[in-house]
Biopython code that builds the backbone (N, CA, C, O; Angstrom):
import numpy as np
from Bio.PDB.StructureBuilder import StructureBuilder

atoms = [
    (1, "MET", "N", (5.662, -54.940, 37.238)),
    (1, "MET", "CA", (4.632, -54.353, 36.701)),
    (1, "MET", "C", (4.292, -53.007, 37.166)),
    (1, "MET", "O", (3.472, -52.317, 36.561)),
    (2, "ARG", "N", (4.900, -52.612, 38.229)),
    (2, "ARG", "CA", (4.597, -51.264, 38.673)),
    (2, "ARG", "C", (5.411, -50.211, 37.949)),
    (2, "ARG", "O", (4.952, -49.130, 37.580)),
    (3, "ASN", "N", (6.766, -50.655, 37.765)),
    (3, "ASN", "CA", (7.776, -49.711, 36.576)),
    (3, "ASN", "C", (6.977, -49.556, 35.537)),
    (3, "ASN", "O", (6.858, -48.410, 35.103)),
    (4, "PHE", "N", (6.310, -50.547, 34.947)),
    (4, "PHE", "CA", (5.736, -50.425, 33.501)),
    (4, "PHE", "C", (4.509, -49.281, 33.794)),
    (4, "PHE", "O", (4.388, -48.261, 33.116)),
    (5, "ASN", "N", (3.752, -49.591, 34.766)),
    (5, "ASN", "CA", (2.616, -48.383, 35.072)),
    (5, "ASN", "C", (3.351, -47.009, 35.306)),
    (5, "ASN", "O", (2.873, -46.005, 34.778)),
    (6, "GLY", "N", (4.342, -46.931, 35.973)),
    (6, "GLY", "CA", (4.874, -45.608, 36.194)),
    (6, "GLY", "C", (5.433, -44.994, 34.866)),
    (6, "GLY", "O", (5.211, -43.806, 34.635)),
    (7, "MET", "N", (6.087, -45.692, 34.059)),
    (7, "MET", "CA", (6.460, -45.335, 32.797)),
    (7, "MET", "C", (5.577, -44.850, 31.894)),
    (7, "MET", "O", (5.800, -43.889, 31.157)),
    (8, "MET", "N", (4.368, -45.620, 31.937)),
    (8, "MET", "CA", (3.165, -45.186, 30.887)),
    (8, "MET", "C", (2.816, -43.773, 31.548)),
    (8, "MET", "O", (2.704, -42.747, 30.877)),
    (9, "THR", "N", (2.677, -43.822, 32.743)),
    (9, "THR", "CA", (1.973, -42.591, 33.354)),
    (9, "THR", "C", (2.783, -41.429, 33.038)),
    (9, "THR", "O", (2.255, -40.400, 32.619)),
    (10, "LYS", "N", (4.000, -41.529, 33.210)),
    (10, "LYS", "CA", (5.258, -40.453, 32.744)),
    (10, "LYS", "C", (5.019, -40.239, 31.516)),
    (10, "LYS", "O", (5.012, -39.062, 31.157)),
    (11, "SER", "N", (4.777, -41.208, 30.603)),
    (11, "SER", "CA", (4.773, -41.024, 29.059)),
    (11, "SER", "C", (3.487, -40.386, 28.698)),
    (11, "SER", "O", (3.397, -39.888, 27.576)),
    (12, "LEU", "N", (2.577, -40.343, 29.436)),
    (12, "LEU", "CA", (1.304, -39.897, 29.007)),
    (12, "LEU", "C", (1.515, -38.501, 29.457)),
    (12, "LEU", "O", (1.081, -37.690, 28.639)),
    (13, "TRP", "N", (2.076, -37.955, 30.561)),
    (13, "TRP", "CA", (2.150, -36.921, 30.900)),
    (13, "TRP", "C", (2.974, -35.939, 29.912)),
    (13, "TRP", "O", (2.652, -34.759, 29.772)),
    (14, "ILE", "N", (4.111, -36.557, 29.215)),
    (14, "ILE", "CA", (5.040, -35.920, 28.605)),
    (14, "ILE", "C", (4.204, -35.655, 27.278)),
    (14, "ILE", "O", (4.298, -34.561, 26.722)),
    (15, "THR", "N", (3.316, -36.746, 26.730)),
    (15, "THR", "CA", (2.657, -36.540, 25.657)),
    (15, "THR", "C", (1.730, -35.505, 25.705)),
    (15, "THR", "O", (1.607, -34.765, 24.728)),
    (16, "ALA", "N", (0.890, -35.312, 26.966)),
    (16, "ALA", "CA", (0.037, -34.561, 27.127)),
    (16, "ALA", "C", (0.559, -33.071, 26.977)),
    (16, "ALA", "O", (0.008, -32.184, 26.326)),
    (17, "ALA", "N", (1.839, -32.962, 27.778)),
    (17, "ALA", "CA", (2.449, -31.634, 27.658)),
    (17, "ALA", "C", (2.910, -31.230, 26.456)),
    (17, "ALA", "O", (2.874, -30.024, 26.213)),
    (18, "ALA", "N", (3.399, -32.088, 25.535)),
    (18, "ALA", "CA", (3.742, -31.789, 24.188)),
    (18, "ALA", "C", (2.699, -31.346, 23.365)),
    (18, "ALA", "O", (2.940, -30.408, 22.606)),
    (19, "ALA", "N", (1.446, -31.911, 23.378)),
    (19, "ALA", "CA", (0.191, -31.531, 22.694)),
    (19, "ALA", "C", (-0.087, -30.134, 23.131)),
    (19, "ALA", "O", (-0.159, -29.166, 22.374)),
    (20, "PHE", "N", (-0.240, -30.122, 24.463)),
    (20, "PHE", "CA", (-0.459, -28.599, 24.967)),
    (20, "PHE", "C", (0.450, -27.665, 24.261)),
    (20, "PHE", "O", (-0.019, -26.868, 23.448)),
    (21, "ALA", "N", (1.717, -27.710, 24.516)),
    (21, "ALA", "CA", (2.623, -26.863, 23.911)),
    (21, "ALA", "C", (2.513, -26.569, 22.664)),
    (21, "ALA", "O", (2.810, -25.439, 22.276)),
    (22, "ILE", "N", (1.998, -27.678, 21.682)),
    (22, "ILE", "CA", (1.955, -27.465, 20.073)),
    (22, "ILE", "C", (0.759, -26.491, 19.918)),
    (22, "ILE", "O", (0.790, -25.487, 19.207)),
    (23, "CYS", "N", (-0.503, -26.976, 20.805)),
    (23, "CYS", "CA", (-1.834, -26.153, 20.557)),
    (23, "CYS", "C", (-1.419, -24.645, 21.076)),
    (23, "CYS", "O", (-1.681, -23.627, 20.435)),
    (24, "PHE", "N", (-0.898, -24.661, 22.029)),
    (24, "PHE", "CA", (-0.635, -23.172, 22.571)),
    (24, "PHE", "C", (0.169, -22.569, 21.592)),
    (24, "PHE", "O", (-0.135, -21.432, 21.231)),
    (25, "GLY", "N", (1.211, -23.169, 21.064)),
    (25, "GLY", "CA", (2.129, -22.390, 20.090)),
    (25, "GLY", "C", (1.168, -22.152, 18.919)),
    (25, "GLY", "O", (1.265, -21.042, 18.395)),
    (26, "CYS", "N", (0.340, -22.921, 18.461)),
    (26, "CYS", "CA", (-0.621, -22.651, 17.334)),
    (26, "CYS", "C", (-1.344, -21.322, 17.630)),
    (26, "CYS", "O", (-1.289, -20.405, 16.809)),
    (27, "MET", "N", (-1.949, -21.216, 18.666)),
    (27, "MET", "CA", (-2.789, -20.324, 19.131)),
    (27, "MET", "C", (-2.139, -18.991, 19.120)),
    (27, "MET", "O", (-2.747, -17.994, 18.731)),
    (28, "ALA", "N", (-0.731, -18.952, 19.601)),
    (28, "ALA", "CA", (-0.073, -17.740, 19.794)),
    (28, "ALA", "C", (0.297, -17.563, 18.437)),
    (28, "ALA", "O", (0.519, -16.364, 18.271)),
    (29, "ARG", "N", (0.434, -18.080, 17.595)),
    (29, "ARG", "CA", (0.853, -17.894, 15.980)),
    (29, "ARG", "C", (-0.385, -17.254, 15.381)),
    (29, "ARG", "O", (-0.336, -16.268, 14.646)),
    (30, "ALA", "N", (-1.484, -17.867, 15.737)),
    (30, "ALA", "CA", (-2.773, -17.316, 15.163)),
    (30, "ALA", "C", (-2.978, -15.984, 15.636)),
    (30, "ALA", "O", (-3.356, -15.171, 14.792)),
    (31, "ASP", "N", (-2.801, -15.569, 16.867)),
    (31, "ASP", "CA", (-2.650, -14.257, 17.374)),
    (31, "ASP", "C", (-2.099, -13.281, 16.728)),
    (31, "ASP", "O", (-2.670, -12.244, 16.388)),
    (32, "ASP", "N", (-0.689, -13.641, 16.484)),
    (32, "ASP", "CA", (0.389, -12.764, 15.956)),
    (32, "ASP", "C", (-0.032, -12.549, 14.419)),
    (32, "ASP", "O", (0.383, -11.525, 13.876)),
    (33, "LYS", "N", (-0.894, -13.517, 13.620)),
    (33, "LYS", "CA", (-1.019, -13.354, 12.363)),
    (33, "LYS", "C", (-1.591, -11.947, 11.765)),
    (33, "LYS", "O", (-1.108, -11.355, 10.800)),
    (34, "PRO", "N", (-2.627, -11.567, 12.473)),
    (34, "PRO", "CA", (-3.240, -10.337, 12.165)),
    (34, "PRO", "C", (-2.140, -9.055, 12.046)),
    (34, "PRO", "O", (-2.011, -8.299, 11.083)),
    (35, "ALA", "N", (-1.386, -9.042, 13.322)),
    (35, "ALA", "CA", (-0.601, -8.087, 13.421)),
    (35, "ALA", "C", (0.541, -8.310, 12.093)),
    (35, "ALA", "O", (0.847, -7.331, 11.412)),
    (36, "MET", "N", (1.006, -9.391, 11.863)),
    (36, "MET", "CA", (1.855, -9.651, 10.511)),
    (36, "MET", "C", (1.217, -9.335, 9.513)),
    (36, "MET", "O", (1.913, -8.684, 8.734)),
    (37, "GLN", "N", (0.128, -9.512, 9.149)),
    (37, "GLN", "CA", (-0.617, -9.080, 7.838)),
    (37, "GLN", "C", (-0.680, -7.533, 7.865)),
    (37, "GLN", "O", (-0.410, -6.791, 6.921)),
    (38, "ALA", "N", (-1.031, -7.220, 8.946)),
    (38, "ALA", "CA", (-1.445, -5.651, 8.864)),
    (38, "ALA", "C", (0.148, -5.106, 8.524)),
    (38, "ALA", "O", (0.380, -4.355, 7.576)),
    (39, "GLN", "N", (1.076, -5.554, 9.348)),
    (39, "GLN", "CA", (2.583, -4.909, 9.053)),
    (39, "GLN", "C", (2.937, -5.463, 7.560)),
    (39, "GLN", "O", (3.702, -4.736, 6.925)),
    (40, "ASP", "N", (2.529, -6.537, 6.975)),
    (40, "ASP", "CA", (3.070, -6.877, 5.538)),
    (40, "ASP", "C", (2.423, -5.957, 4.589)),
    (40, "ASP", "O", (3.044, -5.652, 3.571)),
    (41, "SER", "N", (1.089, -5.415, 4.830)),
    (41, "SER", "CA", (0.440, -4.841, 3.844)),
    (41, "SER", "C", (0.703, -3.315, 3.893)),
    (41, "SER", "O", (0.021, -2.652, 3.113)),
    (42, "SER", "N", (1.566, -2.659, 4.669)),
    (42, "SER", "CA", (2.005, -1.376, 4.918)),
    (42, "SER", "C", (2.652, -0.850, 3.681)),
    (42, "SER", "O", (3.466, -1.660, 3.237)),
    (43, "PRO", "N", (2.560, 0.161, 3.036)),
    (43, "PRO", "CA", (3.331, 0.511, 1.882)),
    (43, "PRO", "C", (4.905, 0.666, 1.854)),
    (43, "PRO", "O", (5.626, 0.810, 0.867)),
    (44, "ALA", "N", (5.263, 0.596, 3.237)),
    (44, "ALA", "CA", (6.683, 0.688, 3.351)),
    (44, "ALA", "C", (7.430, -0.500, 3.151)),
    (44, "ALA", "O", (8.590, -0.550, 2.740)),
    (45, "THR", "N", (6.600, -1.587, 3.508)),
    (45, "THR", "CA", (7.338, -2.911, 3.357)),
    (45, "THR", "C", (6.632, -3.857, 2.182)),
    (45, "THR", "O", (7.118, -4.960, 1.933)),
    (46, "GLN", "N", (5.605, -3.428, 1.563)),
    (46, "GLN", "CA", (5.024, -4.194, 0.431)),
    (46, "GLN", "C", (4.656, -3.142, -0.351)),
    (46, "GLN", "O", (4.018, -2.172, 0.058)),
    (47, "PRO", "N", (5.148, -3.353, -1.778)),
    (47, "PRO", "CA", (4.914, -2.717, -3.024)),
    (47, "PRO", "C", (3.508, -2.773, -3.461)),
    (47, "PRO", "O", (2.916, -3.852, -3.447)),
    (48, "SER", "N", (2.900, -1.630, -3.868)),
    (48, "SER", "CA", (1.577, -1.642, -4.349)),
    (48, "SER", "C", (1.460, -2.694, -5.470)),
    (48, "SER", "O", (2.460, -2.800, -6.180)),
    (49, "MET", "N", (0.409, -3.492, -5.749)),
    (49, "MET", "CA", (0.130, -4.375, -6.629)),
    (49, "MET", "C", (-0.839, -3.811, -7.850)),
    (49, "MET", "O", (-1.299, -4.495, -8.764)),
    (50, "VAL", "N", (-1.015, -2.531, -7.658)),
    (50, "VAL", "CA", (-1.901, -1.723, -8.448)),
    (50, "VAL", "C", (-1.039, -0.898, -9.115)),
    (50, "VAL", "O", (-0.310, -0.137, -8.480)),
    (51, "PRO", "N", (-1.016, -0.957, -10.653)),
    (51, "PRO", "CA", (-0.087, -0.345, -11.446)),
    (51, "PRO", "C", (-0.434, 1.427, -11.409)),
    (51, "PRO", "O", (-1.594, 1.838, -11.429)),
    (52, "PHE", "N", (0.523, 2.164, -11.364)),
    (52, "PHE", "CA", (0.387, 3.639, -11.387)),
    (52, "PHE", "C", (-0.149, 3.941, -12.796)),
    (52, "PHE", "O", (0.295, 3.474, -13.845)),
    (53, "GLN", "N", (-1.132, 4.762, -12.657)),
    (53, "GLN", "CA", (-1.779, 5.329, -13.892)),
    (53, "GLN", "C", (-1.850, 6.798, -14.067)),
    (53, "GLN", "O", (-2.895, 7.267, -13.616)),
    (54, "ALA", "N", (-1.107, 7.585, -14.548)),
    (54, "ALA", "CA", (-1.360, 8.955, -14.589)),
    (54, "ALA", "C", (-2.491, 9.650, -15.237)),
    (54, "ALA", "O", (-2.876, 9.048, -16.240)),
    (55, "VAL", "N", (-2.995, 10.490, -15.031)),
    (55, "VAL", "CA", (-4.152, 11.087, -15.760)),
    (55, "VAL", "C", (-3.750, 11.863, -16.890)),
    (55, "VAL", "O", (-2.995, 12.814, -16.688)),
    (56, "ASP", "N", (-4.122, 11.614, -18.001)),
    (56, "ASP", "CA", (-3.550, 12.215, -19.342)),
    (56, "ASP", "C", (-4.393, 13.357, -19.439)),
    (56, "ASP", "O", (-5.594, 13.114, -19.556)),
    (57, "LEU", "N", (-3.995, 14.690, -19.415)),
    (57, "LEU", "CA", (-4.719, 16.019, -19.664)),
    (57, "LEU", "C", (-5.204, 16.198, -20.969)),
    (57, "LEU", "O", (-6.252, 16.800, -21.200)),
    (58, "HIS", "N", (-4.440, 15.669, -21.887)),
    (58, "HIS", "CA", (-4.833, 15.755, -23.480)),
    (58, "HIS", "C", (-4.783, 17.136, -23.595)),
    (58, "HIS", "O", (-5.794, 17.728, -23.974)),
    (59, "ASN", "N", (-3.674, 17.802, -23.305)),
    (59, "ASN", "CA", (-3.611, 19.418, -23.737)),
    (59, "ASN", "C", (-3.084, 19.285, -25.003)),
    (59, "ASN", "O", (-2.389, 18.365, -25.434)),
    (60, "THR", "N", (-3.555, 20.495, -25.689)),
    (60, "THR", "CA", (-3.494, 20.541, -27.090)),
    (60, "THR", "C", (-2.393, 21.696, -27.215)),
    (60, "THR", "O", (-1.715, 21.752, -28.241)),
    (61, "ILE", "N", (-2.219, 22.575, -26.228)),
    (61, "ILE", "CA", (-1.305, 23.506, -26.251)),
    (61, "ILE", "C", (-0.086, 23.518, -25.341)),
    (61, "ILE", "O", (-0.289, 23.516, -24.127)),
    (62, "CYS", "N", (1.110, 23.530, -25.786)),
    (62, "CYS", "CA", (2.186, 23.372, -25.085)),
    (62, "CYS", "C", (2.254, 24.335, -23.670)),
    (62, "CYS", "O", (2.140, 25.556, -23.779)),
    (63, "PRO", "N", (2.431, 23.746, -22.449)),
    (63, "PRO", "CA", (2.401, 24.508, -21.475)),
    (63, "PRO", "C", (3.853, 25.444, -21.385)),
    (63, "PRO", "O", (3.868, 26.452, -20.679)),
    (64, "VAL", "N", (4.839, 25.095, -22.019)),
    (64, "VAL", "CA", (6.022, 25.719, -21.845)),
    (64, "VAL", "C", (6.110, 26.897, -23.033)),
    (64, "VAL", "O", (6.440, 28.044, -22.732)),
    (65, "SER", "N", (5.809, 26.542, -24.315)),
    (65, "SER", "CA", (5.951, 27.724, -25.263)),
    (65, "SER", "C", (4.623, 28.294, -25.576)),
    (65, "SER", "O", (4.596, 29.440, -26.025)),
    (66, "GLY", "N", (3.359, 27.556, -25.373)),
    (66, "GLY", "CA", (2.198, 27.949, -25.784)),
    (66, "GLY", "C", (1.972, 27.779, -27.176)),
    (66, "GLY", "O", (1.141, 28.501, -27.729)),
    (67, "ASP", "N", (2.666, 26.832, -27.881)),
    (67, "ASP", "CA", (2.613, 26.449, -29.258)),
    (67, "ASP", "C", (1.629, 25.262, -29.311)),
    (67, "ASP", "O", (1.388, 24.529, -28.351)),
    (68, "LYS", "N", (1.098, 25.156, -30.518)),
    (68, "LYS", "CA", (0.210, 23.906, -30.426)),
    (68, "LYS", "C", (1.082, 22.663, -30.481)),
    (68, "LYS", "O", (2.190, 22.657, -31.016)),
    (69, "VAL", "N", (0.431, 21.447, -29.804)),
    (69, "VAL", "CA", (1.196, 20.385, -29.719)),
    (69, "VAL", "C", (1.295, 19.709, -30.947)),
    (69, "VAL", "O", (2.437, 19.362, -31.251)),
    (70, "GLY", "N", (0.481, 19.460, -31.651)),
    (70, "GLY", "CA", (0.059, 18.814, -32.807)),
    (70, "GLY", "C", (0.185, 17.647, -32.725)),
    (70, "GLY", "O", (-0.537, 17.078, -31.906)),
    (71, "ASP", "N", (1.112, 16.860, -33.505)),
    (71, "ASP", "CA", (1.197, 15.289, -33.472)),
    (71, "ASP", "C", (2.641, 14.959, -32.763)),
    (71, "ASP", "O", (3.241, 13.926, -33.060)),
    (72, "SER", "N", (3.101, 15.784, -31.923)),
    (72, "SER", "CA", (4.204, 15.716, -31.189)),
    (72, "SER", "C", (3.828, 14.499, -30.209)),
    (72, "SER", "O", (2.741, 14.435, -29.636)),
    (73, "ASP", "N", (4.809, 13.575, -30.082)),
    (73, "ASP", "CA", (4.580, 12.286, -29.146)),
    (73, "ASP", "C", (5.426, 12.629, -27.770)),
    (73, "ASP", "O", (5.547, 11.744, -26.923)),
    (74, "LEU", "N", (5.901, 13.697, -27.603)),
    (74, "LEU", "CA", (6.764, 14.291, -26.494)),
    (74, "LEU", "C", (5.766, 14.373, -25.361)),
    (74, "LEU", "O", (4.754, 15.040, -25.577)),
    (75, "VAL", "N", (5.913, 13.763, -24.131)),
    (75, "VAL", "CA", (5.089, 13.893, -22.877)),
    (75, "VAL", "C", (6.152, 14.076, -21.643)),
    (75, "VAL", "O", (7.303, 13.652, -21.537)),
    (76, "GLU", "N", (5.483, 14.733, -20.893)),
    (76, "GLU", "CA", (6.199, 14.715, -19.241)),
    (76, "GLU", "C", (5.045, 14.275, -18.439)),
    (76, "GLU", "O", (3.899, 14.676, -18.646)),
    (77, "VAL", "N", (5.437, 13.291, -17.354)),
    (77, "VAL", "CA", (4.470, 13.032, -16.427)),
    (77, "VAL", "C", (5.019, 13.631, -15.080)),
    (77, "VAL", "O", (6.089, 13.277, -14.586)),
    (78, "TYR", "N", (4.093, 14.668, -14.481)),
    (78, "TYR", "CA", (4.476, 15.276, -13.189)),
    (78, "TYR", "C", (3.278, 15.107, -12.302)),
    (78, "TYR", "O", (2.162, 15.276, -12.793)),
    (79, "ASP", "N", (3.401, 14.812, -11.136)),
    (79, "ASP", "CA", (2.334, 14.982, -10.039)),
    (79, "ASP", "C", (1.221, 14.190, -10.427)),
    (79, "ASP", "O", (0.096, 14.504, -10.038)),
    (80, "GLY", "N", (1.445, 12.995, -11.301)),
    (80, "GLY", "CA", (0.459, 11.993, -11.536)),
    (80, "GLY", "C", (-0.429, 12.492, -12.714)),
    (80, "GLY", "O", (-1.563, 12.043, -12.882)),
    (81, "LYS", "N", (0.113, 13.420, -13.511)),
    (81, "LYS", "CA", (-0.406, 14.153, -14.730)),
    (81, "LYS", "C", (0.362, 13.873, -15.830)),
    (81, "LYS", "O", (1.568, 13.716, -15.643)),
    (82, "VAL", "N", (-0.129, 13.769, -17.052)),
    (82, "VAL", "CA", (0.689, 13.695, -18.360)),
    (82, "VAL", "C", (0.495, 14.968, -19.014)),
    (82, "VAL", "O", (-0.628, 15.281, -19.412)),
    (83, "TYR", "N", (1.348, 15.622, -19.137)),
    (83, "TYR", "CA", (1.588, 17.039, -20.046)),
    (83, "TYR", "C", (2.221, 16.701, -21.414)),
    (83, "TYR", "O", (3.300, 16.113, -21.475)),
    (84, "HIS", "N", (1.539, 17.079, -22.499)),
    (84, "HIS", "CA", (1.977, 16.963, -23.692)),
    (84, "HIS", "C", (2.821, 18.108, -24.184)),
    (84, "HIS", "O", (2.408, 19.260, -24.048)),
    (85, "LEU", "N", (3.912, 17.868, -24.714)),
    (85, "LEU", "CA", (4.929, 19.115, -25.202)),
    (85, "LEU", "C", (5.119, 19.284, -26.775)),
    (85, "LEU", "O", (5.042, 18.379, -27.605)),
    (86, "CYS", "N", (5.341, 20.411, -26.973)),
    (86, "CYS", "CA", (5.549, 20.403, -28.644)),
    (86, "CYS", "C", (6.992, 20.085, -29.287)),
    (86, "CYS", "O", (7.139, 19.739, -30.459)),
    (87, "CYS", "N", (8.011, 20.247, -28.378)),
    (87, "CYS", "CA", (9.255, 20.034, -28.818)),
    (87, "CYS", "C", (10.262, 19.379, -27.933)),
    (87, "CYS", "O", (9.898, 19.067, -26.799)),
    (88, "PRO", "N", (11.272, 19.175, -28.249)),
    (88, "PRO", "CA", (12.533, 18.695, -27.326)),
    (88, "PRO", "C", (12.879, 19.959, -26.425)),
    (88, "PRO", "O", (12.841, 19.869, -25.198)),
    (89, "ASP", "N", (13.177, 21.000, -26.997)),
    (89, "ASP", "CA", (13.592, 22.181, -26.009)),
    (89, "ASP", "C", (12.695, 22.398, -24.984)),
    (89, "ASP", "O", (13.125, 22.713, -23.874)),
    (90, "CYS", "N", (11.233, 22.250, -25.236)),
    (90, "CYS", "CA", (10.211, 22.641, -24.298)),
    (90, "CYS", "C", (10.310, 21.314, -23.238)),
    (90, "CYS", "O", (9.978, 21.475, -22.064)),
    (91, "HIS", "N", (10.770, 20.042, -23.705)),
    (91, "HIS", "CA", (10.732, 18.986, -22.943)),
    (91, "HIS", "C", (11.790, 19.431, -21.633)),
    (91, "HIS", "O", (11.482, 19.343, -20.445)),
    (92, "LYS", "N", (13.026, 19.897, -22.134)),
    (92, "LYS", "CA", (13.987, 20.172, -21.272)),
    (92, "LYS", "C", (13.708, 21.170, -20.373)),
    (92, "LYS", "O", (14.084, 21.149, -19.201)),
    (93, "ASP", "N", (12.952, 22.191, -20.966)),
    (93, "ASP", "CA", (12.453, 23.318, -19.737)),
    (93, "ASP", "C", (11.599, 22.950, -18.827)),
    (93, "ASP", "O", (11.638, 23.382, -17.675)),
    (94, "PHE", "N", (10.563, 21.941, -19.341)),
    (94, "PHE", "CA", (9.649, 21.533, -18.568)),
    (94, "PHE", "C", (10.304, 20.599, -17.220)),
    (94, "PHE", "O", (9.779, 20.572, -16.107)),
    (95, "GLU", "N", (11.395, 19.955, -17.553)),
    (95, "GLU", "CA", (12.153, 19.152, -16.377)),
    (95, "GLU", "C", (12.820, 19.852, -15.575)),
    (95, "GLU", "O", (13.103, 19.401, -14.465)),
    (96, "LYS", "N", (13.237, 21.195, -16.001)),
    (96, "LYS", "CA", (14.048, 22.066, -14.917)),
    (96, "LYS", "C", (13.112, 22.642, -13.936)),
    (96, "LYS", "O", (13.529, 22.824, -12.793)),
    (97, "ASP", "N", (11.805, 22.976, -14.261)),
    (97, "ASP", "CA", (10.846, 23.484, -13.408)),
    (97, "ASP", "C", (9.206, 22.874, -13.639)),
    (97, "ASP", "O", (8.240, 23.518, -14.051)),
    (98, "PRO", "N", (9.249, 21.564, -13.269)),
    (98, "PRO", "CA", (7.851, 21.159, -13.554)),
    (98, "PRO", "C", (6.685, 21.852, -12.978)),
    (98, "PRO", "O", (5.639, 22.115, -13.573)),
    (99, "ALA", "N", (6.967, 22.103, -11.814)),
    (99, "ALA", "CA", (5.812, 22.537, -10.752)),
    (99, "ALA", "C", (5.384, 24.030, -11.234)),
    (99, "ALA", "O", (4.257, 24.465, -10.997)),
    (100, "LYS", "N", (6.321, 24.742, -11.893)),
    (100, "LYS", "CA", (5.787, 26.185, -12.623)),
    (100, "LYS", "C", (4.915, 26.141, -13.690)),
    (100, "LYS", "O", (4.064, 26.993, -13.949)),
    (101, "TYR", "N", (5.200, 24.890, -14.450)),
    (101, "TYR", "CA", (4.152, 24.789, -15.624)),
    (101, "TYR", "C", (2.885, 23.868, -15.249)),
    (101, "TYR", "O", (1.780, 24.060, -15.758)),
    (102, "ALA", "N", (3.090, 23.069, -14.512)),
    (102, "ALA", "CA", (1.785, 22.489, -13.744)),
    (102, "ALA", "C", (0.969, 23.530, -12.956)),
    (102, "ALA", "O", (-0.251, 23.391, -12.872)),
    (103, "ALA", "N", (1.502, 24.409, -12.466)),
    (103, "ALA", "CA", (0.755, 25.392, -11.911)),
    (103, "ALA", "C", (0.018, 26.315, -12.885)),
    (103, "ALA", "O", (-1.129, 26.709, -12.672)),
    (104, "ALA", "N", (0.744, 26.642, -13.975)),
    (104, "ALA", "CA", (0.179, 27.515, -15.032)),
    (104, "ALA", "C", (-1.039, 26.747, -15.609)),
    (104, "ALA", "O", (-2.115, 27.332, -15.732)),
    (105, "VAL", "N", (-0.878, 25.344, -15.992)),
    (105, "VAL", "CA", (-1.982, 24.640, -16.461)),
    (105, "VAL", "C", (-3.166, 24.438, -15.585)),
    (105, "VAL", "O", (-4.306, 24.483, -16.048)),
    (106, "ALA", "N", (-2.908, 24.206, -14.265)),
    (106, "ALA", "CA", (-3.902, 24.020, -13.158)),
    (106, "ALA", "C", (-4.782, 25.518, -13.176)),
    (106, "ALA", "O", (-6.009, 25.612, -13.145)),
    (107, "ALA", "N", (-3.872, 26.557, -13.230)),
    (107, "ALA", "CA", (-4.526, 28.097, -12.948)),
    (107, "ALA", "C", (-5.546, 28.200, -14.266)),
    (107, "ALA", "O", (-6.625, 28.762, -14.078)),
    (108, "ASN", "N", (-5.283, 27.747, -15.413)),
    (108, "ASN", "CA", (-6.080, 28.036, -16.832)),
    (108, "ASN", "C", (-6.011, 27.013, -17.691)),
    (108, "ASN", "O", (-5.329, 27.024, -18.716)),
    (109, "PRO", "N", (-6.741, 26.054, -17.293)),
    (109, "PRO", "CA", (-6.861, 24.669, -18.002)),
    (109, "PRO", "C", (-7.180, 25.213, -19.512)),
    (109, "PRO", "O", (-6.415, 24.971, -20.445)),
    (110, "ALA", "N", (-8.264, 25.896, -19.647)),
    (110, "ALA", "CA", (-8.699, 26.273, -21.348)),
    (110, "ALA", "C", (-7.661, 26.750, -21.988)),
    (110, "ALA", "O", (-7.564, 26.486, -23.186)),
    (111, "LYS", "N", (-6.781, 27.454, -21.423)),
    (111, "LYS", "CA", (-5.896, 28.270, -22.038)),
    (111, "LYS", "C", (-4.545, 27.226, -22.933)),
    (111, "LYS", "O", (-3.756, 27.644, -23.780)),
    (112, "TYR", "N", (-4.651, 25.900, -22.419)),
    (112, "TYR", "CA", (-3.847, 25.018, -22.904)),
    (112, "TYR", "C", (-4.739, 23.795, -23.688)),
    (112, "TYR", "O", (-4.303, 22.689, -24.006)),
    (113, "GLY", "N", (-5.857, 24.219, -23.864)),
    (113, "GLY", "CA", (-6.527, 23.090, -24.858)),
    (113, "GLY", "C", (-7.177, 22.022, -24.010)),
    (113, "GLY", "O", (-7.452, 20.966, -24.579)),
    (114, "ILE", "N", (-7.465, 22.157, -22.702)),
    (114, "ILE", "CA", (-7.960, 21.112, -21.741)),
    (114, "ILE", "C", (-9.581, 21.296, -21.442)),
    (114, "ILE", "O", (-10.019, 22.215, -20.750)),
    (115, "ASN", "N", (-10.285, 20.428, -21.977)),
    (115, "ASN", "CA", (-11.676, 20.744, -21.703)),
    (115, "ASN", "C", (-12.339, 20.257, -20.327)),
    (115, "ASN", "O", (-13.517, 20.518, -20.083)),
]
sb = StructureBuilder()
sb.init_structure("model")
sb.init_model(0)
sb.init_chain("A")
sb.init_seg("    ")
for serial, (resi, resn, name, xyz) in enumerate(atoms, 1):
    if name == "N":
        sb.init_residue(resn, " ", resi, " ")
    sb.init_atom(name, np.array(xyz, "f"), 0.0, 1.0, " ", f" {name:<3s}", serial, name[0])
structure = sb.get_structure()
């Protein structure tokens, strides 16, 4: 009978130690979760779920040639803004130096038909 009690006591201690280890492991994981969530939400590791939307300037005058855009569907997106262009040649020129044309529009929006 003594062996049976000794084995039961030993078994209870092992069960208690295992339960403690499991609970302690859960608490350690719970502490790690906020750090993992913060890390997962960083832009470097998680792509944005918000779609990028450029601001359409609705310019009616081409920033490259100074001609009316008219019904042209040519646009160029630069630095979060949509610039309307009058022709394929202007499109090519804009792509060569977009900062130049963006700066011109920003300096005098009214000149390009932006209200």
